N, C-alpha and C positions, 0 to 999 in steps of 0.2 A: 251633678256629682257622677251620674252614670256616664255622661259624655266624657268627662275628664278621666274616669276610670278606664273607659274603652280606649281613649287616646293613649293612656299610659301602657295598657296591655299591648296595643299595636306597636308602640315605640319599643317596648321590651322584646317583642317577637322579632321585630326588624333588627334590633341590636344583636339578638342571638344568631339570626341568619348571617348578618354581616360578620359577626365574630367567628362563626364557623368558616366562612369564606376566607377570612384573614388567616385563621389557623391553618386552613388547607393550603393557602398560598405560601405561608412562611415555612410550612413543613414540606413544601414541594411535593405534595401528594395529590394525585388525580385518580379517580376510580374508573376512568375510561380514556381511550386514546384521544388526545387533544388535537383540535384543528389548528394547525400552525399557519400563521400569516407573516408577511413581511414586517408588520407592525408589532407583533408579540414575540417574534423570534428571539431577539436579544434577551428579553426578560425570562423567557422559558429556559434558554440555554444557561443563563447566569444562575438560575436557581436549582440546577440539576447537575450531578456529576456526569451522568451519561444520558444522552438523548438519542433515541433510535427513531429515524424519520423515514416514513413511507411516502415517496414522491409518486403520485398516481394521476390517472385521468379517469373520470367517471365512465367514459365510453370504452375504455380499454378492457378487453376480456380478461387479461392476466391480472389487471388491477382488481377486477371484481372477484376473482378467485382468491387473491391474497387477502383482501379486506377482512373477512371473518377470521382467518388464521391469525392475522396481526392482532386483532382484538382479543382473541382467546389467549394468545401468547402473553399479552400485557396483563391479563387477569392472573395468569400463572406467575408472572414476575412479581406482581403486587402481593400475591399470597406467599410465595416462597422466598422472595428477595426483598422483603419489606425493609424500609429504613435505609436502603442503599442509594436513595436519591436518583432513581431511574425513571425516565419519562419516555413514553411512546407517543409520537406525534405523527400527523399526516399532513401532507401538503397537496392541495388540488392544483396541479401545474397549469391547468387551463385558466385558473383564476389568479394564481400567484406566479405569473411568468417571471417576474424579477427574482423571486426567491429560487425558483427552479434554475434560472440562469446563473445565479450565484454559486450553485453547486454543480454546474455544467451537466445538467441532466440531459441524456441523449436517448433514454429508453424508459418505458413504463412497464411495470413499477420498478423503481430503484430504491434500495434500502441503504441509507447513509447513516453514519454514526458520528456523534459529536461528543468528545470526551474532554472534560475540563475546559469547555468553551471553544475547543479547536476541532475542526473536522478531522476525523481519522483518515489516514492515507488510503486505507482499503475499505471499500464498501462490502456489504454482506452479499455473498454470491452462492451461499450454500443451499441446502434443501429447504423448500418453503413449507415446512411443517412446524407445528407448535414446539415439539421437542427440540428440533434442530436449531431454531431461532433462539429458544430459551437457553439451550446449552451454550450457544455462541455468546449470548449476553452474560451468562454466568461466568464464563471463562475470561471475558474481557474485564470483569470487575475484580478479578484476582490481581494482586500486586505482582507485576512482572519481575520485581527485584527479588532475587534469592539471597537470603542472609547466610553468610559463612562466618562461623565463630571459632571453630577448632581446625587444627591442621588436617584431621581426618576428613572433615567437611570439605576443606579446600581440595583435597585429592579426589573425593567422591562426587561432589556436586558440579564442579566445573567441567563442562562438556568440551573435550578437546576437538571435536569434529565441527563445532560451530563457532564463528567469530563471537568474541565476548568483550563487553565493557566491564572492567573490574574497578570498583571504587574501594580504595583502602582508607579506612577512617578509624580513628581511635574511639569515636563515639558510636553508640548503637543507632540503628535506623530510627528516624523520627526524633532523635535527640538534638539534631542540629538543622539549621535552615538548608544546608547543602543537600539534605536528603530529598526535600520537596522538588528541587530542580532536577536532581538525578532521577527521581521517580517519574516526573513529567516527560523527560526525554525517553525513558525506558518504555513508557506507555506508547509514545509515538512510534518507536522503532522496535517493538517487542518481536515482530516477525522477522527482523533482519539480523538481530544480535541477541545473545543472552546477556543479562545484566546481573551483576553480583555486587553486594555490599559486604565487604570483608572487614571484620573487627577482631579484636582479641589477639590470640596467639599467632595467627598467620600474618599479622601486620608487623611483627618484630623486625624482620629483614627489610620489608618494603618501606617502613616509616622511620628510618633511623634519624633523619634530619628534618622531618616535617610531620605535621599532624594529619595530613590527608593528601591523597593524590588519586587521579583517575588514569587508568591505562587501557589501551586497546590490545587485545590478544587475538591474533589471527588463528584460523584453524590449523591443524597439524600440517596440512598440505602447503601452508604459506608461512614457514618459520621466520622469514624476514620481516613479517608484519607484527611479530610478537613484542609486547611490552613497549609500545609507543606511548609516551606520556602526554596527557592533555596539558597544554601550556596556558590555558585561559583562566578566566574567573569562574570558580566553582559554583557561584550563585547566579551566574548569568545564563538564563535559559537559551538566549539567542546564540551565544558563543559555544556553549556545550552542544546544543542541537546541531549546529553547523559542523562542528568537528566530528561528532559521532556519526552523522549522516554520511560524511565523506568517507569514514572508515567502514561503516557497516553495509553501505549500498555500493557494491563494486561497479566500476565503469563497464566491465564485461560481465553480463549475467547469463545464467543458463535458462533456456526456455524449456518448459515441460508442458505436458497436457494440463496439469493443474493450474499453471499460472499464465497460460497462453491468452486466455480471454482478458485477463487484467492487463497484460502487456499490449495487446492490440488496442485496448481502450485508451492507452496513452497517446495514440494517434500518430506515432512516429514510425517511419519505415524501419525494417529490420535489416541489419547486416549480420548474416548468420554464418558461423563456421559449423559445418556438419562434419562430425568426426566419429571414429570408432570409439566405443565406450572406454577402452583401456588406453587410448592414445592421449597421453599427457603432453607429448612433445609438441604436437601441432597446436594444442591449446596454449601452451606457453609462448610459442612464437607469435601466435595471433594476438594474445594479450599484450605482448611486448610492443608490437607494431601499433596497436590501438593507443596504448599509453604514450608512446613516443611521438606519433604523428597525427592521431585523430581525436585526442581528448577534447579539442576545441569544438568538435562537431557533435558533442554529446547531447546538445539541446535540440538537435535536428534529426538524429537517427539513434536507434537502439542497437548497441553492440551485444550480440548474443552468441552462445554456443548451443549446439543441439546434438543429442545422441542420434547419429545417423542410422542406427538400427531401429530405434523407436520411431523416428521420423522418416521412415522409408517412403511414405507417400509423396512428400515434396521432392525427394530425389527422383522418384519415378516421373514426376511432371517435368523435371529438368532433363530427363533422358539419361539419368545416371543410376548406378546401383551402389551397393556397399563396397564393391571392389574399387570404386572410383574415389573413395574417401582418402584423405580429407579434401573438402572443397568448400568454397565460399560463394554465397549468393546474396543478392539483395531482394527482399520482398517489399515492394512499394504499396501493397494492397490493391494494385491493379495488375502488375506483372511481376514475374521473377526474372532476375538478370543474373547470369552466371559469370563469376570471375574466371577467366580462361585457364589459369594455371596457379594452383596454390603456392608453388615455390616462388612465384613472382612477388609475394609479399615481402621477400627479402630485398627487393629492389626499392630503394628509397623513393617514396612518393607514389608508388604504383597503386597501392590499395587506396590511398587518400584520393587519387585522381578518379578512381572508380566511383567513390562516394560523391565527389564533386560533380561528376558527370550525371549522376542521378539528380542532384539538386538543380543543375542547369537545364535539365530536360534532354540532355544529349543521348542518354540511353534510350529513352522513349522515342526520340526523334529518329535515331538510327534504326530502331525497330520498324518504323513505318517507311522511311525514305532511304535506307542504306547508309553506309559510312559517310561521315562528314568529309569535306575536301581536305581537312587538316591531316588526314591519313592516320588517325589514331588506330593503333593496332588491335584494340580490344575488339574481339569478334562477338558481336551481339546479334544473334540470328533467332528470329521467331521465339521470343521469350514466352513461356507459358503464363497462363493466368495465375494470380496469387492463390496460394493454398492456405496461407495462414489467416487470411481474412475469414475463412470458413470457421476458424476457431474463435472468432469474435462473438459477442453476445448473440445467442441463438434466437431466431424468430419464433421458436416454439416455446420460449420462456418470456420473451419481451415483445412489446410493441416498439419497434426501432424508429427513431426520429431522423436518422441520417441515411441517405441513400447509399453512401459509400460503405456502410457497414454491411 
């Protein structure tokens, strides 16, 4: 009798333990940072709305510094953001090389975020403190879609200075399946466009012959881009995401000290227009040529504009000053090559040939051996070393895994 009672008690205790584990898994709640592997990745991501992943190496000094901060941050998240289905996980890149490769990890430690089962476009690059990481997570969990219900809201909430995706719907947010798709795309591109869900009074003019539509509204500086209507399926994530990405991420972007690290990590050379801050004419001409002649090269080079006053250092390396603006250069992350005369961009094919000469190795070859026998008139002499590679991930914050960084 005593034996059977003991067995019953053991079985009861085991059931309790397993029951707690089951509840813990179904509630997607962990009380500490989880060790993520290639085998449990899919399950962990599936059960959480947001997963913050620390890719580290045990021997890396910066990884060792971040580890306790990461743990403490998760404790704060569990305490203050409970019930939000947030998980903090860590990946030992020396053990889980395949998983690290899946996320293209090039430095330790790297903080990646997965929202709704999809890796977010931007990794965390902010201050490595509990408060900074916590506030970043808290902001990400906010719904990026702003609700507009009255005409006064429409006038006050919609920011004219930033590109926007505006959904006009007769139904309130959450009342239709369209909202889930709209929200997913908004989460992916929240840094590139503002997103608005407009219902009620402001839709009277916009929804005369339909129950819903989505439009793109460019910033005030680009009136020609206003009110472009999305022609696809409102419930198709792939169609809407493709269309919004094309509208919200311009072919020509501005490089700043804030986004330079991110742009260098894309691994593509830069074609940069350096201009005076108030010079809109050269920017317009540059953009026009890029769109007309070089859009097919966007997968192999980044088209950028830069404030020539703020970025005076690269100009100095090129032997130029603010008085020489506007000017165009390529930074290959090895050398900088100067386009000889900005006005030559008006000659059809001239700027494109400059880019093609980079890809073919001609610019670098002429640097070492002089002009090719073809007699190309581009004067490439003693190009300076890259300056923008110095804005890549800093060796004082990361252990870098690629020599070219």
